[in-house]
N, C-alpha and C positions, 0 to 999 in steps of 0.2 A: 226236779232234776234240771240243772242248767249245764252249760259247757263253759269252761274257763281255759284260757291259753295265755302264756306269758313268755316273753323273750327278753333277756337282758344280756347285752353285749359288753364285754370289757374293752373292746377296741373300736372297730368300725361301726357306723350306723347300721341298724337292722335293715336287711334287704329281703328277709324271708316273707313269703306271701301270706300275711295274716288272714286275708279274706278267704283264701283257699282253706286254711285251717278251720275257720268259722263255718265254712260250707260243710265240712266233715262233721262238725259238732251241731249242725242245725237241728238234727232230730232230737237232741237233748234240750234244746231251747227254741221251739218254733215260733214263739210270740214276738221276739225282738232280738236285735243284736247291736253291739256297740264296740268301739275300739278307742284306745287312747295311746298317744305317742308322746314321749318326753321331748322337751325342746331340742335336745341334742340328738334325737332320733336313735338313741342307743337302748331304749326300753320301750316295749310295746305290750299292752295288755288288751285282751279281747274277751268278749262274753256273748254267749247266746242264751236267751232268757226263756224260761218257763214261768210265766207270771202267776204267782200264788197270792202274794200280799202287795197292797198298793199297786193295783193293776196298771194304772195310768202314770204313776209317778216314780216307780222303783227301777228305772232304767240304770244299767251298768255299762261301763265302769263307774265306780263311785269315787268322788274326789273330795278331799277335805277343803275347808274354807280357804286355806292359803295355797292349795294346789300341791302341797308337798307329800301328801299320802294319797295313793290311788290303789283301789282294790277291785278285784273281780271275785265273786263269791258264788259257790254252788251249794245249796242246801238250806237248812233251817236252824235257827238258834232258839232254844227253849228258854223260857223265862225272860223273853225279850222286853216285856213291859217294865219289869223291875230294873233290868240292866239299863234300859234307856233313861229311866227316871234318875238313876244314879249318875249317869253321864251328864244329863241336863243340869242336875244340881251342881256338877263340877264346872259348868260353864259352856259345855258343848252345845252347838246348835245344829239340829238335823234338818236336812232339806227334803227328805222323803219319809214315808211311813213304813218303809221296808225294814225288816229285821236285819238284812244284810249290811245296812249302813252302820250297825253296831261295830263291825270289824274295823272300819276306818277310825271312828272316834275312840273306840276301845284301845286301839293301837296307839293313838295320840296320847291317851291317858296313862297306859300301863306298859307300852312298848311290847316286847316279845312275851312278856308275862300275860298278855291278853288270853293266851290259850288256856290258862288255868281258870279263867273267868267264864269261858264259853262251854255251855252244855248244848248238845244237839247233834245233828248229822250234817256235816259240812266239810268242804275243802275250799281253800282260797289261796290266791296269790296276791301279794301286796308289795308295792314299790314305795320305799322310804327314800325320798330325794335328799333329805338332810344327811343321812348316813350312807347314801348310795348303796342300799341293801335291798335285795329281793328276798322277801320273807313269805314262806309258804307253810301251810299247815293242813293236816288231815284229822278228822274227828277221832275220838277216843276208840271207837270200834271199827273204824275204816269203812263206814257205810258208803261214803262218797269217795270215788277214786281220784288218784292223782299220780301221773307218771312224769318222769323227767329224764333228761339226758344233757350231755355237754357236747358241743360241736363248734369247731372253728372259733374258739374264744367266747362262745355264747352259752348260756344255760337256757334250755327250753323246757317248759312245763305245760302240761295239758291234761284235761280230764280223760282223754283216751289216747292210746298209742297211735291210732290212725291219724290223729291231728298232727302228731310229731312227724309222721311220714310225709304228710302234706307240706310240712315246713322244710323238707329236704333231708330228713334223717334217713340213712340207708336202711332198706328192708333186709334183714338177715336174722337167721335163727341163733339163739343162744343155746349151744349144745348142752352146757351144764344144766341150764334150766329145763331143757327138754328131758334130760335124764332124770332130774329130780322129780318132775311131774309124772313121767312114766313109771317111776318107782313108787312114789308116795301119793299120787293123784293131784298134788298141788305144788306149785312153785314155792320157793322160800319167800318170806315176807317182803324182801327187798327186790325180788326178781320179777321180770316179765319173761315171756318166751322169746324176746327179741334182743339181739346183741346190743350192748351198751345202753339199753333203755331200762331204767330202774323204776320200781314202784316205791312211792313214799309210804312207809308202813303206817298202820293205824297208830294213833297216839304219838306221832312224831312231827317235828317241824324241820324245815329246810331253810338254811340261811346261805345266800350267795352274795359274795362281795369281791370285786376285782378278780373274777374268774375262779375264786376259791369257794368250794361248796362244803358246808357242814350239815350233817343230818343228826339230830339228837331226839331222844325220847323225852316226852313231857308227861306221860301218863301210862299206867298199866293197871290191869286187873289186880285186885287185892282180895284174897279170900281169908280173912282172919278166922282163926279157930273159934268155935262157938264159946262165948263167955259163960261161965257157970251160972251167972245170975240172970241170963236171958232165957225166958221160957219159950216154949213152942208157940204159945198164944201171942206173945209179944212179937216174935219173929213173923208170924203169919199176918198180924196186924200191920207191921211195918211194910212188908212186901205189898200188901193190899193198898195201903195208902200211897206208896211210891208208884204202883202201877196205875192207880186212878189218876194221879197227878200227871204221869207221863202221857196217858191217853188224852186227858183234857187239854194239855198243851198242844198235842199234835192236831187237835181238831180246830185250832185257831187258824182260820183261812178265809180268804175272800172269794174262794171258789168251792164248789161242792166237794165233800169228802166221802169216800166209800171204803169198803173193807174187803180184804181177801179172807176167805173162810174155808179151812180144810175141816177134817173131822177131829183135829187135835185140840189139846187144852189151850195152847198158846193163842191161836187166833180166836178161839171161842171166848177166852177170858178178855181179850181186847174188845171184841164186839159187845160183850156183856157190860164192861165198864162204860162204853160209849152209850149203850142203851139206857143207862140210868138217867141220863139227862136229855136224850134225844131219841124219839121214837121214829119208826118208819125208815130206818137206815137201809142203804143198799149194800149187799154183800155178793161177792163173786166167788165161784168155786169151779174147779175142774172135775169133770166126770170122765173117767177112763172107760169108755164103752166096750173096749175089746178085752179087758182083764178085770174081772170083779175083785180080784185079790188086792189090786191097787186103788180101787174106786172107793172114795170116802164120801161120795155125794149124798148117800142116804143119811149119814151122820150129820153132814152139813145141813140137810133139810130139817132134821130134828132140832138142831141148835137155832137155826134161823126162825123156825116156827115158834119156838119157845121165847125168843127174844123179840119177836114181832118185826123181823127184818125182811126186806124183799130180796129173795135169792135169785141170782142170775147164774145159770149153769152153762159152762163152756165145755161142750162135748169134744173129746179128743180121742181119736183112734190111732192105730199103729201107722196108717198111711199119713195121717197128719203129722205125727212125730217125725217121720222120715222126711216129709216135705219141708218142715221148718227147722230141721236140725242144723243145717249149714248157717242159716240166719242167726241161730242161737249162739253158735261158735263165734261168728263174726262180732256179735254184740258183746259177748263175754271177753273177747280178745284173749282167750285161754282155753284150756281143755274143759270139755263138759263131760264129767265122769259118769253121767247117766242121762237117760232121755227126759228127765224132769225139766231140764233147761228149755227144751222145745215147748213143752206144755206151759211153762211159766211165761214164755214169750207170747204164746197164743192168748193166755189169760190177760197179760198186760195190754195186748192189742185190743182185746174185747173191752177192757176197762176204758181205754182211750176212746174207742169208737162210741162208747156209751156217753161220752162227754165229761169224764172225770179226769182230773189232773193230780189229785191227792188220794193215795190209798194207804190204809194202815194194815199191817200184816204181822205175823208172829215170828218172822225170821230172826234168828239169833238166840231164841230162848233156850234151845238145847245146849248151846255152847256155854251159856252163863249158868244155867241151872242143872248141868250134868244130865241131860236127857238121855244119853246113851252110855253104855258101859265103857266104851273106849275113852270117853271124855272124863269119866270118873277115874279111870285107871291112870290117865295122864296127870290128873290132879294129885293122885296119891303117889305117883312115881313108881307104879308097878303095873305089870301086865297079867298078874294072876290074882285070884281071889275076888274078882269082881263079877257079880251076877246081875242078870236082868238086861233088858234092852231099852225100850223107850219108857222113860219115867213119866 
């Protein structure tokens, strides 16, 4: 998790306080920070770094050999070794071992089509001096956040809305977004709770030039109907191979990796895949000591024991939830629909305090694999005839 911020002016030189915005994003990237300003001072990119790969050499912003492409990147690119080799074979020369540098050289090679080549969880802002274009993108599932707004002839982009406020964006509620959230628990994909501040949706890119902004989709989920010739055995094999591959790629890191473990199948499956190649892994779980109905710690213990993992339990009671709830809302920059957000915040802090920067978890599995009845109903386009709860 890093922090990115970008300002591109179509008129006067940028005067917004970039360092103040980086201060706001410092918790996302406590290891380093950097900023780049264009020669005409009309474009500024900033970055706060959580160092995961190339700890000493992966500083950002990242600049191409000729200085015409500059990028700030938050997140991780999967299959980086293969993609790097392809770009090196095409003549590109890398100055770091960071996977983030792939964004710079990939853009030089493929332009805006780079997003079709990138797998991973990332958000980035890139300045193309040749075309005078600010190009931003968010990963396919929207794991990494990116918010943007326009103000006084400039476009401002940042990992968090709070950083935009630090740049002078007025603080005001978006009443339509508040109503949407109060009615359906979540804001619409392009909304934040704040007036004139937008979220770049998952699987979308933003292109800004001469004060004009275009947002377009480059990827979406596709659920093809099961082909008659594909057996359950083949489908199970394919899912297993893809899951093993995804977990293996996520464990490529220059710092220790740990795991979040609930009593569910998703986090257990991820830990099981990792345990095939590495023993003695560290797993963290939440224990809800005031309500046994919500407490899955006993199941987490069974899973950890079976896989030979070291389990760290973070005990949370009702008073803890109340004490940390405001911090959770601030971190989420949106509505927290239940108390789990406070517990997750406590879990994340315990992981950080134990010295880990990288953690694998099972978030998102329910949405992709229809783990709840309402998700299957949405897929089928119906609200009736769906049975069951958690798959």
